[in-house]
N, C-alpha and C positions, 0 to 999 in steps of 0.2 A: 685474456680476451673478455671482452665486455659480453654480460650476458643480454638476453633480449629485452628485458626489463629495463638494463643501464642505457641499452641503446636508446630506447624508447623515450627513457626521461631525458636526454640530452637532445630530442628532437627540437627543432626550429617549428613548432607550429605556427600558423597563421590562424585569424579569425575565421569560422568558418562562414558567416556572411560574408565577408571580402571576398573569398575565395570562389563561392558559388554566385556570387556578382560578375565577378571577372572573369572566370571560366565559362559559365553557361548562363550568363544574363539573366540572374533567379535574382528578383528584387526582394526587399530585406521583408515587405509585408507579405510573401510566401514562405517564409523562413520564421519558427517558433525554436529558437536558440534554446539551449538548457548548458547555460554558462555559455562560454568563449569559443568552445569548440566541438561543440556537437548541435544538431538542430533538426527539427521534424519539417518534413516539408508540407507543404499543405495540398489537400486534394482541387483546389481553384487553380494551383499553377498546374497538377498533371491533369485535370479535364482540359487545359488550354494546351496541351502537347497532341492531341488526338489528331490533328490534320497532318501531322508530320511523317515522313518517311520513317520504316524501323531500320536501324544499324544493324551489322551484322553478330550474329550472336556464337561465342566461343565458349564450349562447355568444358572445365576442367575436372578431370578425374585421376584416380589413381589405381595403382595395382592392389592386391590384397595387404591389407596395412600389415605390420609387424612391431616389433618393439624398436626396430633399428630408424625407425621414423621414415616418413616418403615426402612430408614437403607439399602437401596439396595447398595449402590456404598460401603458402608461402609463396610457391610458383604462381598463383593466380596472381597476387601484389607485385611479384617482379614482372609478370607478362603485362601487365596494366600500365606499369611504371615503364617500361620498355618502350610499348606503343606510342605513348606520350613521349616518351625523348625521342620518336622517330615521326613526330608532329602530324600523330595521328589522334584523332580526338575519341579518347577511349576511356570507359568507366566501367569501374569495378562493382560487382554485387555480390556481398558476402552474407552468410548467417550471421547471428547473435550468438555468442558464447554461452554455453551452457553454465552455472557454478558447480554443477557434479564433477564433471570432468578436471574443471579448476582447482577444486581441493582433492581430488581422487588421484588420477594418474595420468590421464594424458595432456594435462595443462589445458591453456586456454585455444581460443581460435581468430588470433589476431595477426597471425603470420609470426616471423622469426628474421634475426638478422637485419638486414638492412631492406627488407623488404616485408615491412609491417603497415598494420593501421594504428592511428592513435587519435586520440589518448588511449594506450595499452591498457592503463590501470581500469578506467573507467569501462571501457569496453567490455572487458574479463569480469569485469564484478557487476555492478546493478546497472550500470550502462544508463536508457534513460527510462528504465521500468516497466518494458514492455511485458517482459517474463513475467515480474509482481501480476501484472492488469489480467496476464493470461490465466494466472495459477489462481487469484481470486475469482474471474469470471465461472472457472471450472470448479472451484470448493463453493462458489454461490449455489450452483446448481445441484450439489450435494445436499448442502444445507437446508435447501428448498424441498426436496423429495424427504428428506428426514421429518422434516417439520411437519409436511402434507400428512406423513403416516401419525405422526403425533397426535396431529388435531382432526383425526376421525376418516383419513385415508378415503374420502369420495371418489378416487381414482382405482382404489382397489388395490394398488402398489401390492405385490409379492415379494417380500421383505428378503426371502429366499434367492429372487431371480433380479435382484436391482446389479446392474453391470455397472453402472457408471463409478467410476472410481475417483477419489481425493489425490490431490498431487503436491508435491513441494518439489523446487529446484535445488536437489541435494541428494547425492546417494546415501540411503539410509535402508537397509536391509532390513530392520526391523519392524520397518513399516507397510511390508508388502502384503502381511496379513495381519488383519486386527480385530479385536471385539471392539464393539461402541455401541453406548445406549446403555450402560452398564448403573447399576447404583440406582433402581428405583425408578417409578413412574415419569418423576419431573425430570430424567435425565433423559428421555426419549425412549424408543423402541430398541431393545436390544436386536443387535445383526452383527453377521460378518461384512468385513468390507476390507478395503487396502489401500496403499498411494502405489501413485506411477510418480515417476520423476515429470517436470512439466515438459517437456520436449516431446513425451510421449501422449501428453493430452490432446483428444479429437479439437478441442478448441485451437491448439498450436496450427495442427493441419487445417483446422477452416481458415484459420487467419493468412495461410501463405497461399490459399487457393482461390481466394475471392477477389473480386474486382471494386467493392466499392462496402460504404456502410450497410446500406439496403440490403446488399448480398451476405453480408456478416450474419445480420440480425435473422435474416431468413435461414441461414444456415446452421446457426447455431439454436433454431428452434426445431430442427429435425435433428437433432443430437437424440440420440437413442437413452434412455436413463435404464429402462428395466420393463418389465412384463406384469400384468397383472395378473390374478388368479385363474382367468381364462385364458391364459397363454398369449394375450394382445399386446403388442409393444405399446408402451407408456414413453413420450418424446418430451423433450425441454418445454416445445409450445404448450403441451397439454398442463404444464405445471405455470404458465406463464412468467416463465423464468427467461426465456431468449431477447427479452426488450433490457432488461437489467443487467445481462450479461453483455450485450453488446454497446450500452452506455459505459460500461466499465473500462469498455477497450475500444473506445472513442480516439483515443491519440495513439493506443498500441498500433493500430490498423494503419498508420501513416509512416512512411520509410523514414529512416535516421541517414543524415549526411554527416560523414567523418573524413578525414583525409590521410595522405600515406604517409610517408616520414619526407617524401619528395613533393609533397603538397598537391597532389592528386586527389580530387574528390574521388569519396568512395559511397556508395549507398549500402547499409548494412540492415537487414530486417528479417525478423522470423529466425527460428533456430531448430526444427525437427532434425533429430537424430536419423541417421540413414539405416541405423540395425535394426530400429525399432519402428521406425515412423519413415516419411517418405524423403527428408533428408537433403531437403532444398531450399532456399532462400523464397521469400515470396513473389509470389506471381506480380502483385503491385510493383514491388521494386524492379523486376526483372523488365516487364513491359515498358515502366518509366524510363528507365535506362536506356532501352532500344530507343524511345522518342528524343533521346535527349544525345546520345554520341554518335559515331559512327561505330564503333567498335564497344561491346559489351562482354567483359569475360568473368564469368560467374563459376560457381563450384558445385560440385554434387558430394554427399557426404561419402568417405570409407572409399571401398574399391569401388569399380565400375559396376561388379555384379549387383551390387546394392543401390548406392545413390545415382548412377549415371541410368540403371533400368528403370527405377523411378520417375527419376527426371523425365524420362522419354515417356514411359507407360502411363504414369499418373499425373505429371505437371502439364508436359506437352499435349498429351490428350485431352487433359482439361479445361486448357485456356488455348490452343492453338499456335503455341509457340514452337519453333524449330530449329535446332542447332545449326549454325553453318559449317562446322569443325570441331573435331574434340582433341583437346592435349590430355595425353595420358602421361602422369608423372611416376616415374620410377627411381629407385638410385641402385646402387651396386650392394650397398650394404643389406637392402633389404631382400633383394634378388638372393644374394649368397645366403640370407636364412632362410629364403624360400628352398635353398639348395640344402639343408642342415646344417650349416654352420650356426655353433651357438653365439650368443651375443658379446661375449667377452672375449671372441677369436675373429671378430669382423676387421680388424685393422689389417691384418695379414691377407696377402695377396691369394687368392683362391681360385684361379679360371676354372676349375672343375666344376665347385660348387655353384659359380655365376651360371655356367652352362645349364647345371642340372636344373635352379631355381626360375631360371629362363621362362620355363613352361607357363610360369602364371602369369609371368607378362603378356605370352603369346597367347593365350586364351582370351584375355581381356581385350588384346588388340583384335583377334578374329571376330568377338561379340559385337566390337564396334562396328567395323567395318561390313560384316557380312550377315549381321541380324536387323541392325540397324541402319546399315547403309549410308555412313556417314565417314569423310575423310580423317585421319586423324596421322598425329605428331607425338613422336615419345620425347618428354623433357626429361633428360638425366640430370636430376637435382643432385648438385655436385658436393662430395666431402672430401677433406684433405687424405684420407687415409684410401680412396682411390687411386688403385694404379693405371699407370697408362696402358697397360696389356688389358686391364680389366675393362679400361673405358673404351678402347678398340673392339675389345670382342663383343660386347654391349652393342656397339652402333651397327657393326659387322652383321650382326644377327637380326637386327632390325629391319636392315637394309635388305637381307636376304627375303625377307617376307614381304619386301615391297611398300615398305613405310621410311621414314627418316628419326633418329635420335639426335636428338639437339643438346648438345652440353651445355648446361646451365650454372652462373655465379650467381644468383642473385642475391642468395642468403648472405655473401659477402661483399658484392657488389652493389646491391640495389638493381634498379632498372638497366644500367648501364651490360651488367652479368647476363642480361635475360633478351638482349637486342639480338643473338642471334636466332633465337627463339621466334622473338617476334616476327622478324621477318618471313621465316617459315610458314608461321599463321597467318599472316597477309595473305603471302600465298596460297596456302592450302583453302582458306574461305572464299576464294574465287572459282576454285574447283567445283563442278557437277557433283551432285549429290544424289542418292539414290533414297533418302529419307523414309524410315516407315517405322511403324510399331512392330514389337515382339508379336503381336497375338490380336486376333480381331476384336471387337467390342463383344460381340453377340455370341464368342465362346462361353458355354457353362464355365463357373470358377474354377472346377476341378481340372478342365484342359488348360486353364491359365496358369495354373501353378505347376502344372505338369509340363507346359512348355517352357517357363521360365526354368524350373528345374533340370530338364535333360538338357536345352539348346544352352542355357547360359553357365548353369553351375556344373553341367557332365554328368548329373546325377543317372540312375538307371530309371528311375523311376519315384513316384510319392507315395506314403501312406497315412493311414489316419483310421481311429476308432469307428465304429457305427455310427455314435453320435455328432462326429465331426463331419463325417461324409453327409448325413442327413441335412445338417444344417446348412453345409455348401449347396447342396441340392435345393433347400428352400429358397436360399438366397438367390439363388442362381434363375430362379423360376418369377421371385417379385423384383430382382432389381438386376437383370440380362445385361446391363451395360458398364457394372461396376469393374474398375481395373482392380488389382490385387496388390498390397502393400507387406512383402515379406520379411518378417522381423527374423532374424537367426543372425549367427557369430558374423562379427566382420574380417575374422581373421582367416576363414578358409571358405573355399565353393562348397564346401558339406556344411553338416551342422556340428562337425568336429574340430574344435579351434585349433587342435593340435596337428589336423591334417594338413598339412601346409603343399605348396606347389601348385597341382593342376588335377586333383584327385578326380576318378570316373569310378562308374560303376557302384556308388553309395546311393542309399536312399534317405530321398527328404523326408523326415517326418514331422507331420501336421500334428500339433500338440493341442492348438485353441483357435479359434475363428472368433475376431469380435468385427461385428460390421458397424462400419463407421459413416453412417447415414448424414450426417451434415458434413462431411467431407467428400463423401460419395466413391469409399472403396472398400474393401475388406480386407481388414488385418489378420494375418496369416503367422500365427506365433509358431516357430519350428524349434525342435532340439531342446536345449537349456536356456535358452535367449531369455533375459530378465527384462520385465518394462519400469522396474524400479532396480538399478546398479548397486552396488554394494562398494564400500571403500578398501582399497587392499591394504596389506600387513603396514606399510608405509605411507599413510597419505600426503600428498603433497602440502594439504593445509600444514603439516608440522615445518614445513620451511618457510612457510610465509607469515612476514612479519611487519609490521609498520614502527618506525621512529618518532621522537618526540613531536618532531617537526612535519609529520603526517608522510613521509618519504615510504612508500612501500618496497619491500623486497622478495625474493624467493618467488614471485609469480612469474610464470611462464607459458 
């Protein structure tokens, strides 16, 4: 059996400028190619679309992830290809992969099997340099803050209260907490600092939520650097850093065009993680796609408790977007893991474990339909080890809840394997919906967090120390409209990654709050989640190699 990268390397790609003109009438003057198969889309083209009506927006999300795999991106790509096979004008919108998971444990984010976006190696590695621009812009602000302190500190920045961190696009636990400015006056002022991964940077969040270069600069100016010794906030605009930061990102703010294995156009732009950030591709890319196509298929990271909740309560709230329907991706394997089956025993039929693990899917489905008011279809991402009995049981249980579960074979067959799903989705998006946010804008931040915890996670309540409570109260008074971006483990509805299925009665512990004034939301860090991941005992990087002809292997 061919690996994902071997399938991708056999792809018959077409020049991206040729595809763009043929499928969407995009003239070459509106594209800046990065080689033959990648291109940046110009704002002149985007602005010329504004009078067109919007297409239908389809959000792909998933059950809580497990090491067994769910295949959310693969399903997104397969569904997009299937819609195009049915002669529908469909565009796919994805996030850009981070190098951290590529070299860590999760792998890339270009899909899999016959449902991939290509050039797979480029997309999963440096792509068009967007992450580099975001990281440099982030770190420029850090450098300017430290430089300001070194040269007299007229803003009276308190070195003990600088909240802005440096970033790098790599899993490197040794950089979480560092001491800098050591060895004398010439090397700056000593202070504690630390690194986050690029996808957790507020610069990434800002990029993914603004609509223009002007908005980008303004939002970057509002990024909080820290506090002075009187306790007053100091922002990037106070350091006069936001203009240079925006200049570094003048190309990064433009969406990227690539293609699927079946030569359908794809927009890829932005890449925040859903467990530590808001987990959605850029608003610019999504809005542009809706003007270009009749159907737009996009994804939100990890399970629906994280990515889909943030897509709706942060991205949709800020941008005015509204999904017309949701696809909830599940696998028999993953549900059996939620039912207590170890990974090495997933090949065996186990109806009892499947029934026990089904509660995870049931809660996600309930949340989507009852709390967000959206129609939802379940996509069963098929594995060869799935038995007929397991598939029948899963479909029967979903149907008993008033929804439909469609078996999909897009990994093996590409778009042809997702045509049944596409037909069901086409019917679904024509249904009336009662779309709504989970909480009101003017609810205090504590109450917003409690609403998410109790309604979406099944928690009994939330807890925090006095300092965090006071911070939330102060933020609620000054910024009452802020939504919350909860950072927690992706593996469970709780903050315990080992608590699978659909736990209830647990408590959401709030460890830290980070106000994101540029992105205009509050990041709420819960449990033991880290904004700088570490590499596993055997990182994926050990399997990645390149031969004398430049052919890469081991990337997945």
